[in-house]
C-alpha positions as semicolon CSV with decimal commas, in nm:
position;residue;x (nm);y (nm);z (nm)
1;M;7,281;3,224;-2,792
2;P;7,040;3,101;-2,517
3;I;6,896;2,749;-2,560
4;S;6,520;2,704;-2,507
5;F;6,373;2,403;-2,333
6;K;6,249;2,269;-2,667
7;H;6,589;2,316;-2,829
8;F;6,759;2,147;-2,538
9;L;6,534;1,843;-2,568
10;S;6,596;1,841;-2,944
11;T;6,974;1,807;-2,917
12;E;7,179;1,490;-2,899
13;L;7,264;1,593;-2,543
14;F;6,920;1,464;-2,440
15;K;7,017;1,115;-2,556
16;T;7,388;1,108;-2,485
17;G;7,378;1,283;-2,150
18;G;7,649;1,527;-2,258
19;R;7,916;1,267;-2,329
20;N;8,045;1,456;-2,633
21;I;8,195;1,794;-2,547
22;L;8,095;2,066;-2,793
23;N;8,396;2,191;-2,989
24;S;8,442;2,553;-3,076
25;S;8,295;2,517;-3,425
26;N;7,977;2,362;-3,287
27;K;7,940;2,650;-3,045
28;E;7,944;2,894;-3,331
29;I;7,684;2,700;-3,532
30;G;7,438;2,673;-3,236
31;P;7,201;2,393;-3,133
32;Q;7,178;2,102;-3,379
33;K;6,871;1,901;-3,478
34;P;6,867;1,546;-3,334
35;Q;6,949;1,260;-3,566
36;L;6,852;0,961;-3,354
37;T;6,507;0,801;-3,389
38;S;6,495;0,733;-3,016
39;T;6,540;1,105;-2,941
40;F;6,244;1,200;-3,158
41;N;6,038;0,919;-3,004
42;T;6,115;1,041;-2,653
43;L;6,028;1,400;-2,742
44;I;5,698;1,296;-2,905
45;D;5,615;1,089;-2,599
46;L;5,690;1,378;-2,360
47;Y;5,472;1,620;-2,554
48;G;5,193;1,361;-2,566
49;K;5,202;1,308;-2,190
50;A;5,196;1,685;-2,140
51;G;4,884;1,708;-2,357
52;R;5,065;1,915;-2,620
53;L;4,932;1,740;-2,928
54;K;5,032;2,018;-3,169
55;D;5,398;2,010;-3,055
56;A;5,405;1,631;-3,082
57;A;5,269;1,656;-3,437
58;E;5,535;1,916;-3,527
59;V;5,816;1,690;-3,403
60;F;5,665;1,402;-3,603
61;A;5,654;1,627;-3,913
62;D;6,019;1,730;-3,851
63;M;6,110;1,364;-3,852
64;L;5,953;1,319;-4,192
65;K;6,127;1,629;-4,333
66;S;6,464;1,542;-4,185
67;G;6,456;1,192;-4,325
68;V;6,511;1,039;-3,983
69;A;6,405;0,676;-3,991
70;M;6,080;0,608;-3,814
71;D;6,014;0,284;-3,630
72;T;5,721;0,104;-3,472
73;I;5,766;0,297;-3,147
74;T;5,729;0,628;-3,333
75;F;5,398;0,533;-3,488
76;N;5,266;0,358;-3,176
77;T;5,333;0,672;-2,973
78;M;5,168;0,901;-3,228
79;I;4,868;0,668;-3,272
80;F;4,815;0,664;-2,896
81;I;4,849;1,043;-2,862
82;C;4,606;1,116;-3,146
83;G;4,352;0,858;-3,035
84;S;4,358;0,955;-2,668
85;H;4,286;1,316;-2,771
86;G;3,975;1,205;-2,960
87;N;4,132;1,201;-3,308
88;L;4,057;0,839;-3,396
89;L;4,046;0,903;-3,770
90;E;4,394;1,052;-3,751
91;A;4,510;0,749;-3,553
92;E;4,371;0,516;-3,822
93;S;4,542;0,717;-4,098
94;L;4,873;0,684;-3,909
95;L;4,833;0,305;-3,918
96;N;4,790;0,322;-4,296
97;K;5,093;0,553;-4,328
98;M;5,294;0,313;-4,116
99;E;5,218;0,028;-4,356
100;E;5,295;0,253;-4,656
101;K;5,643;0,314;-4,516
102;G;5,699;-0,058;-4,483
103;I;5,698;-0,052;-4,103
104;S;5,513;-0,354;-3,969
105;P;5,268;-0,290;-3,686
106;D;5,327;-0,506;-3,380
107;T;5,081;-0,643;-3,125
108;K;5,122;-0,325;-2,921
109;T;5,006;-0,119;-3,221
110;Y;4,682;-0,312;-3,243
111;N;4,644;-0,312;-2,864
112;I;4,660;0,067;-2,866
113;L;4,394;0,092;-3,136
114;L;4,181;-0,175;-2,969
115;S;4,191;0,015;-2,637
116;L;4,105;0,341;-2,813
117;Y;3,804;0,181;-2,982
118;A;3,698;0,023;-2,653
119;N;3,721;0,354;-2,467
120;S;3,507;0,521;-2,732
121;G;3,244;0,247;-2,701
122;N;3,304;0,105;-3,050
123;T;3,317;-0,266;-2,963
124;D;3,273;-0,376;-3,326
125;A;3,593;-0,192;-3,425
126;A;3,769;-0,336;-3,118
127;L;3,671;-0,689;-3,222
128;C;3,785;-0,620;-3,578
129;C;4,119;-0,501;-3,443
130;Y;4,153;-0,819;-3,237
131;R;4,091;-1,041;-3,541
132;R;4,341;-0,842;-3,747
133;I;4,619;-0,932;-3,500
134;R;4,594;-1,298;-3,602
135;D;4,530;-1,211;-3,968
136;V;4,872;-1,043;-3,993
137;G;5,048;-1,334;-3,822
138;L;5,079;-1,181;-3,475
139;F;4,952;-1,315;-3,143
140;P;4,732;-1,137;-2,892
141;D;4,893;-1,088;-2,552
142;D;4,761;-1,031;-2,200
143;V;4,699;-0,660;-2,273
144;T;4,491;-0,754;-2,578
145;H;4,270;-0,992;-2,386
146;R;4,223;-0,758;-2,091
147;A;4,129;-0,464;-2,313
148;L;3,885;-0,664;-2,526
149;L;3,724;-0,843;-2,233
150;G;3,676;-0,510;-2,059
151;A;3,510;-0,361;-2,369
152;L;3,277;-0,657;-2,425
153;C;3,183;-0,689;-2,057
154;S;3,095;-0,319;-2,034
155;K;2,833;-0,378;-2,306
156;N;2,712;-0,704;-2,143
157;M;2,802;-0,896;-2,461
158;V;2,789;-1,238;-2,293
159;Q;2,817;-1,452;-2,607
160;A;3,117;-1,259;-2,739
161;V;3,292;-1,278;-2,400
162;E;3,238;-1,654;-2,374
163;T;3,364;-1,703;-2,730
164;L;3,679;-1,504;-2,650
165;I;3,742;-1,701;-2,329
166;D;3,704;-2,029;-2,527
167;E;3,962;-1,906;-2,779
168;M;4,198;-1,814;-2,496
169;E;4,161;-2,156;-2,332
170;K;4,235;-2,330;-2,663
171;S;4,558;-2,131;-2,675
172;S;4,631;-2,229;-2,311
173;V;4,585;-1,868;-2,199
174;S;4,412;-1,807;-1,865
175;V;4,188;-1,513;-1,784
176;N;4,389;-1,249;-1,599
177;E;4,257;-1,178;-1,248
178;H;4,214;-0,810;-1,339
179;S;3,952;-0,911;-1,598
180;L;3,759;-1,122;-1,349
181;P;3,555;-0,840;-1,182
182;S;3,433;-0,716;-1,522
183;I;3,322;-1,065;-1,626
184;I;3,142;-1,124;-1,295
185;K;2,975;-0,782;-1,316
186;M;2,851;-0,866;-1,667
187;Y;2,697;-1,194;-1,554
188;V;2,539;-1,027;-1,249
189;N;2,391;-0,750;-1,466
190;E;2,239;-1,017;-1,690
191;G;2,102;-1,207;-1,389
192;A;2,323;-1,509;-1,467
193;L;2,443;-1,578;-1,112
194;D;2,509;-1,945;-1,189
195;K;2,751;-1,851;-1,466
196;A;2,919;-1,596;-1,240
197;N;2,972;-1,859;-0,969
198;D;3,096;-2,115;-1,224
199;M;3,350;-1,862;-1,351
200;L;3,472;-1,797;-0,997
201;Q;3,506;-2,166;-0,917
202;K;3,706;-2,222;-1,235
203;F;3,936;-1,931;-1,150
204;L;3,983;-2,049;-0,789
205;M;4,147;-2,367;-0,917
206;N;4,454;-2,150;-0,985
207;G;4,442;-1,970;-0,650
208;V;4,258;-1,689;-0,472
209;P;4,279;-1,341;-0,631
210;S;4,436;-1,046;-0,452
211;S;4,240;-0,845;-0,192
212;S;4,166;-0,562;-0,436
213;I;4,029;-0,807;-0,694
214;C;3,820;-0,987;-0,430
215;A;3,679;-0,650;-0,323
216;A;3,594;-0,561;-0,685
217;I;3,415;-0,896;-0,733
218;M;3,222;-0,847;-0,409
219;D;3,124;-0,499;-0,522
220;A;2,979;-0,638;-0,847
221;F;2,749;-0,858;-0,638
222;A;2,682;-0,586;-0,379
223;E;2,563;-0,331;-0,637
224;K;2,274;-0,559;-0,731
225;G;2,191;-0,653;-0,372
226;H;2,340;-1,006;-0,387
227;W;2,484;-0,993;-0,037
228;L;2,510;-1,372;0,003
229;E;2,735;-1,406;-0,303
230;A;2,948;-1,114;-0,182
231;E;2,971;-1,282;0,159
232;N;3,085;-1,609;-0,001
233;V;3,370;-1,429;-0,178
234;F;3,468;-1,257;0,147
235;Y;3,501;-1,591;0,327
236;W;3,708;-1,764;0,057
237;E;3,998;-1,954;0,206
238;R;4,317;-1,760;0,145
239;G;4,628;-1,917;-0,001
240;V;4,841;-1,816;0,297
241;P;4,722;-1,942;0,640
242;G;4,635;-1,654;0,872
243;Q;4,630;-1,400;0,587
244;R;4,422;-1,100;0,690
245;R;4,147;-0,958;0,478
246;D;4,207;-0,603;0,367
247;V;3,990;-0,323;0,506
248;I;3,849;-0,260;0,157
249;E;3,697;-0,610;0,160
250;Y;3,525;-0,537;0,491
251;N;3,400;-0,205;0,354
252;V;3,248;-0,369;0,047
253;L;3,077;-0,645;0,247
254;I;2,934;-0,382;0,483
255;K;2,799;-0,207;0,172
256;A;2,651;-0,538;0,049
257;Y;2,475;-0,594;0,381
258;G;2,345;-0,238;0,363
259;K;2,203;-0,295;0,014
260;G;2,032;-0,606;0,148
261;K;1,904;-0,410;0,451
262;L;2,087;-0,650;0,683
263;Y;2,196;-0,377;0,919
264;D;2,261;-0,607;1,216
265;K;2,501;-0,818;1,009
266;A;2,679;-0,503;0,889
267;V;2,730;-0,380;1,246
268;S;2,835;-0,727;1,364
269;L;3,095;-0,752;1,085
270;F;3,225;-0,407;1,177
271;R;3,254;-0,501;1,545
272;G;3,447;-0,818;1,460
273;M;3,706;-0,654;1,232
274;K;3,961;-0,582;1,503
275;N;3,946;-0,940;1,632
276;H;4,074;-1,051;1,291
277;G;4,357;-0,800;1,282
278;T;4,196;-0,545;1,049
279;W;4,119;-0,196;1,174
280;P;3,835;0,012;1,030
281;D;3,929;0,323;0,837
282;G;3,742;0,647;0,778
283;C;3,559;0,493;0,483
284;T;3,428;0,211;0,706
285;Y;3,281;0,456;0,955
286;N;3,142;0,693;0,691
287;S;2,973;0,411;0,499
288;L;2,823;0,250;0,808
289;I;2,694;0,577;0,953
290;Q;2,537;0,679;0,622
291;M;2,381;0,333;0,584
292;L;2,229;0,333;0,933
293;S;2,102;0,688;0,888
294;G;1,933;0,589;0,563
295;A;1,759;0,308;0,754
296;D;1,643;0,553;1,024
297;L;1,866;0,377;1,282
298;V;1,986;0,716;1,390
299;D;2,084;0,631;1,749
300;Q;2,335;0,370;1,629
301;A;2,459;0,612;1,362
302;R;2,511;0,886;1,621
303;D;2,703;0,652;1,855
304;L;2,929;0,547;1,568
305;M;2,995;0,909;1,480
306;V;3,115;0,973;1,836
307;E;3,331;0,660;1,820
308;M;3,469;0,766;1,482
309;Q;3,580;1,103;1,612
310;G;3,735;0,932;1,914
311;M;3,947;0,732;1,667
312;A;4,072;1,065;1,520
313;F;3,870;1,024;1,199
314;K;3,677;1,328;1,079
315;P;3,331;1,244;0,939
316;H;3,269;1,356;0,581
317;C;3,019;1,626;0,504
318;Q;2,795;1,354;0,352
319;T;2,807;1,164;0,682
320;F;2,697;1,461;0,890
321;S;2,437;1,532;0,623
322;A;2,296;1,176;0,640
323;V;2,252;1,193;1,019
324;I;2,096;1,542;1,004
325;A;1,860;1,431;0,725
326;C;1,758;1,127;0,929
327;Y;1,678;1,334;1,238
328;A;1,485;1,582;1,021
329;R;1,293;1,299;0,855
330;L;1,199;1,162;1,198
331;S;1,092;1,513;1,311
332;Q;1,367;1,511;1,578
333;L;1,464;1,863;1,484
334;S;1,648;1,953;1,806
335;D;1,880;1,655;1,748
336;A;1,927;1,759;1,384
337;V;2,032;2,107;1,499
338;S;2,266;1,954;1,759
339;V;2,448;1,750;1,491
340;Y;2,463;2,059;1,268
341;Q;2,636;2,252;1,549
342;E;2,870;1,958;1,608
343;M;2,954;1,971;1,239
344;L;3,052;2,336;1,267
345;R;3,271;2,265;1,572
346;A;3,446;1,985;1,382
347;G;3,540;2,233;1,108
348;V;3,332;2,061;0,841
349;K;3,158;2,312;0,616
350;P;2,786;2,236;0,563
351;N;2,668;2,221;0,202
352;E;2,333;2,279;0,034
353;V;2,217;1,927;0,123
354;V;2,267;1,988;0,496
355;Y;2,080;2,318;0,489
356;G;1,818;2,166;0,261
357;S;1,752;1,888;0,515
358;L;1,712;2,138;0,799
359;I;1,492;2,369;0,595
360;N;1,276;2,080;0,476
361;G;1,250;1,940;0,829
362;F;1,122;2,269;0,969
363;A;0,898;2,315;0,663
364;E;0,734;1,976;0,724
365;Y;0,694;2,064;1,092
366;G;0,524;2,389;0,994
367;S;0,791;2,615;1,144
368;L;0,832;2,878;0,873
369;E;1,043;3,103;1,096
370;E;1,310;2,836;1,160
371;A;1,308;2,729;0,795
372;L;1,375;3,091;0,691
373;R;1,649;3,125;0,956
374;Y;1,852;2,837;0,811
375;F;1,779;2,959;0,460
376;N;1,932;3,297;0,549
377;I;2,235;3,131;0,714
378;M;2,289;2,925;0,400
379;E;2,288;3,233;0,178
380;E;2,519;3,421;0,419
381;C;2,767;3,133;0,381
382;G;2,774;3,198;0,006
383;L;2,571;2,892;-0,087
384;S;2,313;2,941;-0,359
385;A;1,964;2,808;-0,301
386;N;1,880;2,528;-0,542
387;L;1,540;2,401;-0,651
388;V;1,524;2,145;-0,370
389;V;1,579;2,409;-0,101
390;L;1,338;2,656;-0,259
391;T;1,076;2,383;-0,296
392;S;1,104;2,313;0,078
393;L;1,053;2,683;0,151
394;L;0,762;2,689;-0,090
395;K;0,611;2,396;0,098
396;S;0,658;2,582;0,427
397;Y;0,476;2,889;0,295
398;C;0,202;2,662;0,159
399;K;0,148;2,501;0,500
400;V;0,074;2,837;0,661
401;G;-0,124;2,961;0,359
402;N;0,113;3,255;0,296
403;L;0,027;3,336;-0,065
404;E;0,266;3,631;-0,093
405;G;0,557;3,420;0,031
406;V;0,466;3,145;-0,213
407;K;0,458;3,388;-0,504
408;A;0,798;3,535;-0,407
409;I;0,963;3,192;-0,388
410;Y;0,786;3,079;-0,706
411;E;0,919;3,382;-0,894
412;R;1,269;3,317;-0,763
413;M;1,251;2,957;-0,877
414;Q;1,153;3,068;-1,225
415;N;1,472;3,276;-1,245
416;L;1,696;2,979;-1,161
417;E;1,893;2,814;-1,439
418;G;1,676;2,529;-1,560
419;G;1,361;2,696;-1,429
420;L;1,093;2,538;-1,216
421;D;1,070;2,172;-1,138
422;L;0,761;1,953;-1,120
423;V;0,744;1,944;-0,739
424;A;0,738;2,324;-0,720
425;C;0,468;2,353;-0,986
426;N;0,254;2,090;-0,816
427;S;0,298;2,269;-0,483
428;M;0,169;2,588;-0,642
429;I;-0,133;2,413;-0,791
430;S;-0,203;2,246;-0,456
431;L;-0,183;2,577;-0,268
432;F;-0,417;2,751;-0,513
433;A;-0,655;2,455;-0,479
434;D;-0,644;2,470;-0,096
435;L;-0,723;2,842;-0,110
436;G;-1,004;2,785;-0,360
437;L;-0,831;2,994;-0,629
438;V;-0,964;2,793;-0,923
439;S;-0,854;3,021;-1,209
440;E;-0,498;3,052;-1,069
441;A;-0,473;2,675;-1,020
442;K;-0,605;2,617;-1,371
443;M;-0,349;2,857;-1,521
444;A;-0,060;2,689;-1,337
445;F;-0,189;2,347;-1,444
446;E;-0,230;2,451;-1,809
447;N;0,128;2,586;-1,814
448;L;0,251;2,257;-1,674
449;R;0,049;2,060;-1,928
450;E;0,179;2,269;-2,220
451;M;0,537;2,192;-2,113
452;G;0,451;1,822;-2,100
453;W;0,540;1,806;-1,730
454;A;0,200;1,741;-1,573
455;D;0,200;1,413;-1,381
456;G;-0,054;1,214;-1,183
457;I;-0,032;1,451;-0,885
458;S;-0,101;1,755;-1,106
459;Y;-0,407;1,591;-1,263
460;V;-0,547;1,453;-0,937
461;T;-0,514;1,793;-0,765
462;M;-0,708;1,964;-1,044
463;M;-0,965;1,685;-1,065
464;F;-1,046;1,710;-0,693
465;L;-1,049;2,089;-0,706
466;Y;-1,310;2,083;-0,984
467;K;-1,509;1,816;-0,797
468;D;-1,504;2,010;-0,469
469;V;-1,632;2,330;-0,632
470;G;-1,907;2,143;-0,817
471;R;-1,753;2,158;-1,166
472;I;-1,806;1,785;-1,214
473;D;-1,790;1,786;-1,596
474;E;-1,442;1,937;-1,588
475;A;-1,338;1,692;-1,318
476;I;-1,451;1,405;-1,540
477;E;-1,259;1,550;-1,836
478;I;-0,942;1,548;-1,625
479;A;-1,013;1,190;-1,516
480;E;-1,061;1,077;-1,877
481;E;-0,738;1,246;-1,980
482;M;-0,553;1,069;-1,699
483;R;-0,676;0,734;-1,831
484;L;-0,575;0,814;-2,188
485;L;-0,228;0,931;-2,081
486;G;-0,167;0,618;-1,874
487;L;-0,124;0,816;-1,553
488;L;-0,315;0,558;-1,349
489;R;-0,032;0,341;-1,221
490;D;-0,126;0,246;-0,865
491;C;-0,427;0,192;-0,640
492;V;-0,412;0,545;-0,502
493;S;-0,447;0,710;-0,845
494;Y;-0,721;0,465;-0,952
495;N;-0,914;0,525;-0,629
496;K;-0,909;0,901;-0,676
497;V;-1,054;0,872;-1,027
498;L;-1,309;0,617;-0,899
499;V;-1,428;0,873;-0,643
500;C;-1,475;1,129;-0,919
501;Y;-1,673;0,888;-1,140
502;A;-1,885;0,772;-0,845
503;T;-1,965;1,133;-0,748
504;H;-2,080;1,201;-1,103
505;G;-2,284;0,880;-1,114
506;Q;-2,074;0,724;-1,392
507;L;-2,109;0,375;-1,253
508;Y;-2,019;0,184;-1,571
509;E;-1,689;0,372;-1,588
510;C;-1,625;0,265;-1,227
511;G;-1,663;-0,097;-1,336
512;E;-1,426;-0,040;-1,628
513;L;-1,167;0,117;-1,400
514;I;-1,172;-0,169;-1,152
515;H;-1,140;-0,420;-1,436
516;D;-0,848;-0,215;-1,572
517;M;-0,682;-0,226;-1,228
518;I;-0,714;-0,602;-1,204
519;S;-0,586;-0,645;-1,562
520;K;-0,272;-0,457;-1,458
521;K;-0,223;-0,692;-1,160
522;L;-0,307;-0,413;-0,915
523;L;-0,486;-0,558;-0,615
524;P;-0,778;-0,334;-0,508
525;N;-0,719;-0,203;-0,155
526;D;-0,951;-0,090;0,125
527;G;-0,993;0,249;-0,043
528;T;-1,104;0,081;-0,365
529;F;-1,368;-0,128;-0,189
530;K;-1,493;0,175;0,003
531;V;-1,571;0,343;-0,331
532;L;-1,705;0,016;-0,473
533;F;-1,963;-0,018;-0,195
534;T;-2,065;0,345;-0,248
535;V;-2,119;0,267;-0,618
536;L;-2,332;-0,037;-0,530
537;K;-2,552;0,178;-0,305
538;K;-2,582;0,449;-0,571
539;G;-2,677;0,187;-0,829
540;G;-2,969;0,057;-0,621
541;F;-2,801;-0,258;-0,492
542;P;-3,000;-0,367;-0,182
543;I;-2,853;-0,212;0,130
544;E;-2,876;-0,550;0,307
545;A;-2,660;-0,705;0,032
546;V;-2,404;-0,425;0,060
547;V;-2,383;-0,466;0,439
548;Q;-2,343;-0,842;0,394
549;L;-2,055;-0,794;0,150
550;E;-1,889;-0,532;0,370
551;S;-1,908;-0,766;0,668
552;S;-1,766;-1,064;0,477
553;L;-1,477;-0,851;0,349
554;K;-1,403;-0,718;0,697
555;E;-1,398;-1,072;0,838
556;G;-1,166;-1,187;0,558
557;K;-1,397;-1,461;0,434
558;P;-1,292;-1,662;0,125
559;Y;-1,379;-1,494;-0,205
560;A;-1,525;-1,186;-0,035
561;R;-1,324;-0,955;-0,262
562;Q;-1,415;-1,151;-0,575
563;A;-1,785;-1,149;-0,481
564;A;-1,789;-0,770;-0,426
565;I;-1,623;-0,709;-0,764
566;T;-1,865;-0,953;-0,932
567;A;-2,160;-0,764;-0,782
568;L;-2,027;-0,439;-0,930
569;Y;-1,980;-0,593;-1,277
570;S;-2,339;-0,722;-1,270
571;L;-2,482;-0,396;-1,142
572;V;-2,328;-0,188;-1,423
573;G;-2,411;-0,440;-1,696
574;M;-2,067;-0,595;-1,752
575;H;-2,226;-0,940;-1,755
576;D;-1,955;-1,137;-1,936
577;L;-1,699;-1,030;-1,677
578;A;-1,945;-1,096;-1,395
579;L;-2,020;-1,452;-1,513
580;K;-1,652;-1,526;-1,562
581;S;-1,582;-1,393;-1,214
582;V;-1,862;-1,604;-1,061
583;Q;-1,704;-1,921;-1,198
584;T;-1,383;-1,860;-1,002
585;F;-1,559;-1,903;-0,669
586;I;-1,884;-2,091;-0,730
587;E;-1,693;-2,384;-0,885
588;S;-1,418;-2,385;-0,622
589;E;-1,372;-2,659;-0,363
590;V;-1,390;-2,406;-0,079
591;D;-1,694;-2,404;0,151
592;L;-1,868;-2,078;0,068
593;D;-2,083;-1,854;0,287
594;S;-2,429;-1,726;0,195
595;F;-2,291;-1,397;0,056
596;A;-2,108;-1,580;-0,226
597;Y;-2,419;-1,775;-0,333
598;N;-2,627;-1,457;-0,309
599;V;-2,389;-1,272;-0,545
600;A;-2,389;-1,568;-0,785
601;I;-2,772;-1,575;-0,791
602;Y;-2,776;-1,198;-0,850
603;A;-2,515;-1,221;-1,130
604;Y;-2,694;-1,506;-1,309
605;G;-3,031;-1,334;-1,271
606;S;-2,898;-0,999;-1,400
607;A;-2,747;-1,173;-1,704
608;G;-3,074;-1,357;-1,779
609;E;-2,925;-1,696;-1,686
610;I;-3,230;-1,788;-1,475
611;N;-3,173;-2,165;-1,478
612;K;-2,820;-2,118;-1,344
613;A;-2,956;-1,884;-1,077
614;L;-3,214;-2,145;-0,969
615;N;-2,950;-2,421;-0,971
616;T;-2,727;-2,207;-0,751
617;Y;-3,019;-2,155;-0,511
618;M;-3,070;-2,532;-0,492
619;K;-2,696;-2,590;-0,445
620;M;-2,701;-2,342;-0,158
621;Q;-2,973;-2,544;0,014
622;D;-2,784;-2,868;-0,051
623;K;-2,496;-2,712;0,145
624;H;-2,743;-2,660;0,433
625;L;-2,727;-2,281;0,403
626;E;-3,060;-2,123;0,492
627;P;-3,179;-1,850;0,250
628;D;-3,143;-1,509;0,411
629;I;-3,310;-1,179;0,326
630;V;-3,057;-1,108;0,047
631;T;-3,127;-1,451;-0,105
632;Q;-3,502;-1,378;-0,106
633;I;-3,449;-1,037;-0,269
634;N;-3,235;-1,190;-0,546
635;M;-3,475;-1,483;-0,599
636;V;-3,770;-1,243;-0,641
637;G;-3,570;-1,068;-0,914
638;C;-3,509;-1,400;-1,091
639;Y;-3,875;-1,505;-1,064
640;G;-3,985;-1,171;-1,206
641;K;-3,751;-1,192;-1,506
642;A;-3,863;-1,551;-1,573
643;G;-4,232;-1,448;-1,554
644;M;-4,278;-1,685;-1,260
645;V;-4,560;-1,497;-1,084
646;E;-4,618;-1,785;-0,842
647;G;-4,257;-1,764;-0,727
648;V;-4,294;-1,394;-0,649
649;K;-4,630;-1,457;-0,482
650;R;-4,484;-1,736;-0,263
651;I;-4,215;-1,507;-0,119
652;F;-4,472;-1,227;-0,066
653;T;-4,695;-1,472;0,120
654;Q;-4,402;-1,565;0,347
655;L;-4,333;-1,197;0,406
656;R;-4,697;-1,121;0,479
657;G;-4,728;-1,419;0,709
658;G;-4,431;-1,313;0,920
659;E;-4,202;-1,599;0,808
660;I;-3,970;-1,334;0,665
661;K;-3,893;-1,020;0,863
662;P;-4,035;-0,706;0,691
663;C;-3,774;-0,531;0,479
664;K;-3,818;-0,235;0,243
665;S;-3,570;-0,379;-0,006
666;L;-3,769;-0,703;-0,029
667;F;-4,100;-0,515;-0,068
668;K;-3,945;-0,310;-0,352
669;A;-3,808;-0,626;-0,516
670;I;-4,155;-0,788;-0,503
671;I;-4,316;-0,475;-0,651
672;D;-4,056;-0,472;-0,933
673;G;-4,104;-0,848;-0,985
674;Y;-4,479;-0,810;-1,034
675;K;-4,426;-0,514;-1,269
676;V;-4,187;-0,718;-1,486
677;C;-4,455;-0,989;-1,500
678;N;-4,709;-0,723;-1,609
679;R;-4,910;-0,767;-1,288
680;K;-4,944;-0,403;-1,196
681;D;-5,250;-0,486;-0,988
682;L;-5,047;-0,709;-0,761
683;A;-4,763;-0,455;-0,759
684;E;-5,008;-0,190;-0,634
685;L;-5,137;-0,427;-0,368
686;V;-4,784;-0,489;-0,237
687;S;-4,714;-0,116;-0,248
688;Q;-5,014;-0,050;-0,022
689;E;-4,905;-0,330;0,209
690;M;-4,559;-0,177;0,229
691;K;-4,699;0,163;0,328
692;I;-4,918;0,012;0,597
693;T;-4,637;-0,204;0,734
694;F;-4,377;0,069;0,759
695;N;-4,618;0,342;0,872
696;L;-4,725;0,108;1,151
697;E;-4,362;0,042;1,240
698;E;-4,286;0,413;1,245
699;N;-4,592;0,480;1,464
700;N;-4,489;0,202;1,701
701;E;-4,140;0,351;1,725
702;V;-4,287;0,695;1,803
703;E;-4,521;0,548;2,067
704;S;-4,234;0,356;2,227
705;K;-4,029;0,672;2,241
706;I;-4,318;0,869;2,402
707;E;-4,377;0,595;2,659
708;S;-4,007;0,590;2,739
709;E;-4,003;0,966;2,788
710;N;-4,320;0,954;3,002
711;G;-4,166;0,682;3,214
712;S;-3,865;0,903;3,275
713;D;-4,092;1,193;3,377
714;C;-4,279;0,972;3,625
715;D;-3,952;0,870;3,779
């Protein structure tokens, strides 16, 4: 009768190694069931390691039926097998069964369960398991501590970790070096660098960890960009004089320098490796080349690639890809193609990322033909086009305005698993907008909005499309929706909405938006102030005052930004904000220019705080700053609101007498001042004077021009 593999393992021969020769009667009976506990344990263990849970369970059941005594090893093995296959409830029931049979669990039993709980992310159960070890009179061992520390550190449970370490120290148990990287990583993740360094110093009292542990600690720092801490670990004094650092330590420090954008230090470390007896490996070259490529230091990356191949190391596909992507990003497309061809010669198969970089590079350059050529090569190589690649092609078609090509790619993208992505949808909306296809753009936008995908780019594109075609109300609706959805997150998005409001004449909303920007700690940029000055002009702010503010901002004068924003608040009627803003500069210790005092006078006057406006005017004179045309315009406004006809009349007299240069804005301010004072007769008089003055000026300009032309003819 033939003996199967399972039967063979189930015989006493497995345990005894064939020491007992089968007699003739045994041969007739056939294979016998094992009787030794150790045989069953070994068989269960073998099935567990082979992933054959059902067979392991059958052997365990046979044990129960056969009455073979079970021991701790039996249950430990079964608990581990069940738990590691995701059957934690079964593992827990086995622990209960073990206790029912009077078999006492040992520390290893609890360690197995603790590790299973930790691996499943159930740290509470792992902690409970740890406490139970002491409750039953056992003692945790090194495996216990390592497993629990690993579980707690992975969840950044700092307090629980520190409590456990205190308990260990009270029992004169040191933290195992293999637990050290996890503890350091936890502290680094929590931003507790001081605690991480204290832990390392305490551990160093017992000696320096192994190279692999040092590398893991360095990596914990490197991942968060703490290159200096990683460097400190690298330069720890080793226990053995002249002991070389392992290549993995160099690789991690190079990574740390890369994260910190210290590319020169990374290259310098690499160049010095050999002098210290450590030779770079393929990983060193690959990491450094990819790092330099990501920093657009492509010449250094290319030189290293040549050196790498000279050392008989073959660059990874990702390394070739990084260099190609860098060249494509820098629009050095001939170099990108050269590296691609070098990749083929080296026998490294390009992937979708490589082709995607080339396609995107040519798409950005506007070379649709080349982009399509590499797209076809990619498909001929059996590589499927993903969304990134198709989006690049879509972009290429958009650049040349090829609507049919765009539609074909768009349709293909829709058929991909997962469907369209946001970039593709926005590209479609943008193309329709560029071509003036409003209804098509609106349909694409509405679809995107219904799916909840529309982002700031989608909204801005539609808002500007509506604005450009004169559908201002719809543009404003989009702008309002952007505000409500919180899609205004940077200066660029705020500026675009500001333009829309300014175009529609919604000046108060412009003031609100700028206040919202400042509240979010977003510093208005040049684009913001460009719109702001447009709003001031639209709102009737004197052109001379606008020019003065623009000039002060351009020259970088103190409080120029604050003054411009204050002027806007006052213009649109946000007086509380304007007055609060004025205080920040008018009460400062800095020597202010005329523009700042002028804005303060305007703000106080607009808010009806005439006394403060007059005091500011007097303070300006105390600082020996002569009133300029903007000052006079603002003072006329204050006099008018205060009903101070004599004040208005005094400035008009100066204007009429030639003490103040004629200015339309000042004439208009005087006319308005008289009207506010109910002196329409005087307002009419000034109006007539204005017409005479500026008609005369215009006639003089015409005469001067004619004389100039006549002079040229005579010549």
